[in-house]
Structures are given as structure tokens and as C-alpha cells.
C-alpha positions as CSV (number, residue, x, y, z in Angstrom):
1,X,44.2,40.2,-31.1
2,X,44.7,40.4,-27.4
3,X,42.0,39.9,-24.8
4,X,41.1,43.1,-23.0
5,X,40.3,41.2,-19.9
6,X,43.1,41.3,-17.3
7,X,43.4,40.5,-13.7
8,X,41.4,43.6,-12.6
9,X,38.5,42.5,-14.8
10,X,38.4,39.0,-13.4
11,X,38.8,40.3,-9.8
12,X,35.8,42.7,-10.3
13,X,33.8,39.9,-11.9
14,X,34.4,37.4,-9.1
15,X,33.7,40.0,-6.4
16,X,30.2,40.6,-7.8
17,X,29.5,36.8,-7.7
18,X,29.7,36.3,-4.0
19,X,27.6,33.5,-2.8
20,X,26.6,33.2,0.8
21,X,26.9,30.0,2.7
22,X,23.2,29.7,2.9
23,X,22.9,30.4,-0.9
24,X,25.5,27.7,-1.6
25,X,23.6,25.1,0.4
26,X,20.3,26.1,-1.0
27,X,21.7,25.7,-4.5
28,X,23.2,22.3,-3.7
29,X,20.1,21.0,-1.9
30,X,17.5,22.2,-4.3
31,X,18.8,19.6,-6.8
32,X,18.1,16.9,-4.2
33,X,14.4,17.8,-4.2
34,X,13.8,16.4,-7.7
35,X,14.7,12.8,-6.9
36,X,12.3,13.0,-3.8
37,X,9.5,14.1,-6.1
38,X,10.4,11.3,-8.5
39,X,10.3,8.9,-5.6
40,X,6.8,10.0,-4.8
41,X,5.7,9.4,-8.3
42,X,7.3,6.0,-8.3
43,X,5.6,5.2,-5.0
44,X,2.2,6.1,-6.6
45,X,2.9,3.7,-9.4
46,X,3.6,0.9,-7.0
47,X,0.4,1.3,-5.1
48,X,-2.4,-1.1,-6.0
49,X,-5.5,0.3,-7.5
50,X,-7.7,-2.6,-6.6
51,X,-7.2,-5.6,-4.2
52,X,-5.2,-8.4,-5.6
53,X,-4.8,-12.1,-4.6
54,X,-2.8,-12.7,-1.4
55,X,0.6,-13.4,-2.9
56,X,0.5,-11.0,-5.8
57,X,3.9,-9.6,-6.9
58,X,4.5,-5.8,-7.0
59,X,1.7,-4.0,-8.9
60,X,3.7,-3.0,-12.1
61,X,5.0,-6.5,-12.5
62,X,1.6,-8.0,-11.7
63,X,0.0,-5.9,-14.4
64,X,2.6,-7.3,-16.9
65,X,2.5,-10.9,-15.8
66,X,-1.2,-11.4,-15.2
67,X,-3.0,-12.2,-18.5
68,X,-6.5,-12.7,-17.0
69,X,-6.6,-16.4,-17.7
70,X,-8.8,-16.9,-14.6
71,X,-7.0,-20.0,-13.2
72,X,-6.6,-18.3,-9.8
73,X,-10.3,-17.5,-9.7
74,X,-11.2,-21.1,-10.6
75,X,-8.9,-22.4,-7.9
76,X,-10.2,-20.2,-5.1
77,X,-12.4,-22.6,-3.0
78,X,-14.7,-19.7,-1.7
79,X,-14.9,-17.7,-4.9
80,X,-13.2,-14.5,-3.7
81,X,-11.3,-13.9,-6.9
82,X,-12.6,-12.7,-10.2
83,X,-11.1,-11.3,-13.4
84,X,-12.0,-7.7,-14.1
85,X,-10.4,-5.6,-16.9
86,X,-8.2,-8.6,-17.8
87,X,-6.6,-8.9,-14.3
88,X,-7.3,-10.9,-11.1
89,X,-9.2,-9.0,-8.4
90,X,-9.9,-10.0,-4.8
91,X,-13.3,-9.2,-3.3
92,X,-14.0,-10.0,0.4
93,X,-17.7,-9.5,0.7
94,X,-19.2,-12.8,1.9
95,X,-16.2,-14.9,3.0
96,X,-12.8,-14.3,4.4
97,X,-9.5,-15.3,2.8
98,X,-8.1,-18.3,4.6
99,X,-4.8,-18.1,2.7
100,X,-5.0,-21.6,1.4
101,X,-2.6,-20.7,-1.5
102,X,-4.7,-22.4,-4.1
103,X,-4.6,-19.3,-6.3
104,X,-0.8,-19.1,-6.1
105,X,-0.5,-22.8,-7.0
106,X,-2.8,-22.3,-10.0
107,X,-1.0,-19.3,-11.4
108,X,1.4,-20.4,-14.2
109,X,2.3,-16.9,-15.3
110,X,4.3,-15.8,-12.2
111,X,1.9,-13.1,-11.2
112,X,1.5,-14.8,-7.8
113,X,4.6,-16.0,-6.0
114,X,4.9,-18.4,-3.1
115,X,7.8,-16.5,-1.6
116,X,5.7,-13.4,-0.9
117,X,4.0,-13.2,2.5
118,X,0.3,-13.9,2.6
119,X,-1.3,-10.4,2.7
120,X,-4.3,-9.1,0.7
121,X,-3.1,-5.5,1.4
122,X,-6.6,-4.7,2.7
123,X,-7.0,-3.1,6.1
124,X,-10.1,-2.6,8.2
125,X,-11.5,0.9,8.6
126,X,-13.8,1.0,11.6
127,X,-16.6,3.5,11.1
128,X,-17.6,6.1,13.7
129,X,-21.0,4.5,14.4
130,X,-19.3,1.3,15.6
131,X,-21.2,0.0,18.7
132,X,-17.9,-0.9,20.4
133,X,-17.1,2.8,20.6
134,X,-20.2,3.4,22.7
135,X,-19.8,0.5,25.2
136,X,-17.8,-2.6,25.7
137,X,-20.6,-5.0,24.8
138,X,-19.5,-5.5,21.1
139,X,-16.0,-6.7,20.6
140,X,-16.7,-9.2,17.8
141,X,-13.9,-7.9,15.5
142,X,-11.4,-8.0,18.3
143,X,-12.4,-11.5,19.2
144,X,-12.4,-12.8,15.6
145,X,-9.0,-11.4,14.6
146,X,-6.6,-14.3,14.4
147,X,-3.5,-12.0,14.8
148,X,-4.9,-9.7,17.5
149,X,-4.5,-6.8,15.1
150,X,-7.7,-5.0,16.3
151,X,-8.0,-3.9,19.9
152,X,-10.0,-1.4,21.9
153,X,-8.4,1.0,24.3
154,X,-9.9,2.0,27.7
155,X,-11.9,4.8,26.1
156,X,-13.6,2.2,23.8
157,X,-11.8,3.5,20.7
158,X,-10.7,0.8,18.3
159,X,-7.2,0.6,16.8
160,X,-5.8,-1.5,14.1
161,X,-2.1,-2.6,14.1
162,X,-1.3,-2.7,10.4
163,X,1.9,-4.6,11.0
164,X,-0.1,-7.6,12.5
165,X,-3.0,-7.4,10.1
166,X,-2.8,-9.6,7.0
167,X,-6.2,-8.4,5.5
168,X,-8.0,-11.7,5.8
169,X,-11.4,-9.9,6.3
170,X,-12.7,-11.9,9.3
171,X,-13.3,-8.6,11.2
172,X,-15.5,-7.3,8.4
173,X,-17.6,-10.4,8.2
174,X,-18.2,-10.8,11.9
175,X,-19.4,-7.2,12.3
176,X,-23.1,-7.8,12.0
177,X,-23.8,-4.0,11.9
178,X,-21.5,-3.5,8.9
179,X,-19.4,-0.9,10.6
180,X,-16.1,-2.2,9.2
181,X,-15.0,-1.6,5.7
182,X,-11.8,-2.9,4.0
183,X,-9.6,-0.5,2.1
184,X,-6.2,-0.8,0.5
185,X,-3.4,0.0,2.9
186,X,-1.6,3.3,1.9
187,X,2.0,2.4,2.9
188,X,2.4,-0.8,0.8
189,X,2.5,-1.3,-2.9
């Protein structure tokens, strides 16, 4: 049995399937959107849900490695660490983290690693009622910051340099009006 399709059939079929240059690129690039969406989901998985000890490994690995033994909490000289839901949690409410690395040394599960930079992943959020915004009489947070990560501009508006900040919490503790809160930074897992 012979195929009724000849050259004229294929020529007619191909001429009805014309793709514009824009359509070609749109088709090619639409498949690239999927990995970007997957990357966003992966980035959400890497974000910390709660503050962890200063040298905690990436969140998914930390959740696997930490067994909630509490050795890090016992080693912390100022009691900033506790075990909640079976994992180590950092709470800077009454003392700052001085990055003594006692928690890292006490961890035998590998959830805390000495080769990771000291950073709690907490960053100060200065509330609108901050007295330093109204005048230049209160600059306690700026003075107390060991890395000069907090500064006030000429309009008395505070700024935080997240690259310099290591999340020690000194700024929160010296603010005697309670106008500084610490929150997890958004651009780091």
C-alpha cells in the first residue's frame, strides 16, 4: 500500500506550521522558567525557620544531623541555646552571643562546624518609634555594634549593613526602649 502523502502534502503541511522568531524564542525560553521556579522552592527549603547556633550548617543538613542531645545548650556559658522540637534553637533575649564557639566544640553530631563563619543569621529591625530617628541624642545601637553595621544618616534614619552584621544581638540589648527586634535574614539559608 502506497502512502498518499507526496511532496505537495508535506509542503502544504509545513507552510501551515510557520513559527515566528518571537514564537520560537518564547517556546525555547518558556522551558527555562521551570528551573527558576524550582530554584525558588529550593531556596525556601534552605531558609531557617528559627534561629540556630552561630556555626550551624545549612538548614536541611542541620535538621538531619542535630539529634537534640542538648550538648550545645549545656556548653553555652550564657544560656542562649535550648532544644525545641528536638533541635537546637538560639534565643537572644537577655544576653548577646559572644561567639565563644563552646557550642560548636560540644557538638559531636556535625550539626555545628568550625569552618562556617560565626553568624547567627539574625539581623536587627529598627522600629519606627526609635528615639534616634527623632533626634541625635540616642545612638546606643550604633555605639555598641562591634562591626559598625548600624549607622544613622544625616536625616536621623538608621540603616543596617547586613554584610557587616553577624547577628550578635548587642544592639537589641543596649536599646533600653526596646525599639530593636531581631529577625532571620531573608537572603541566607
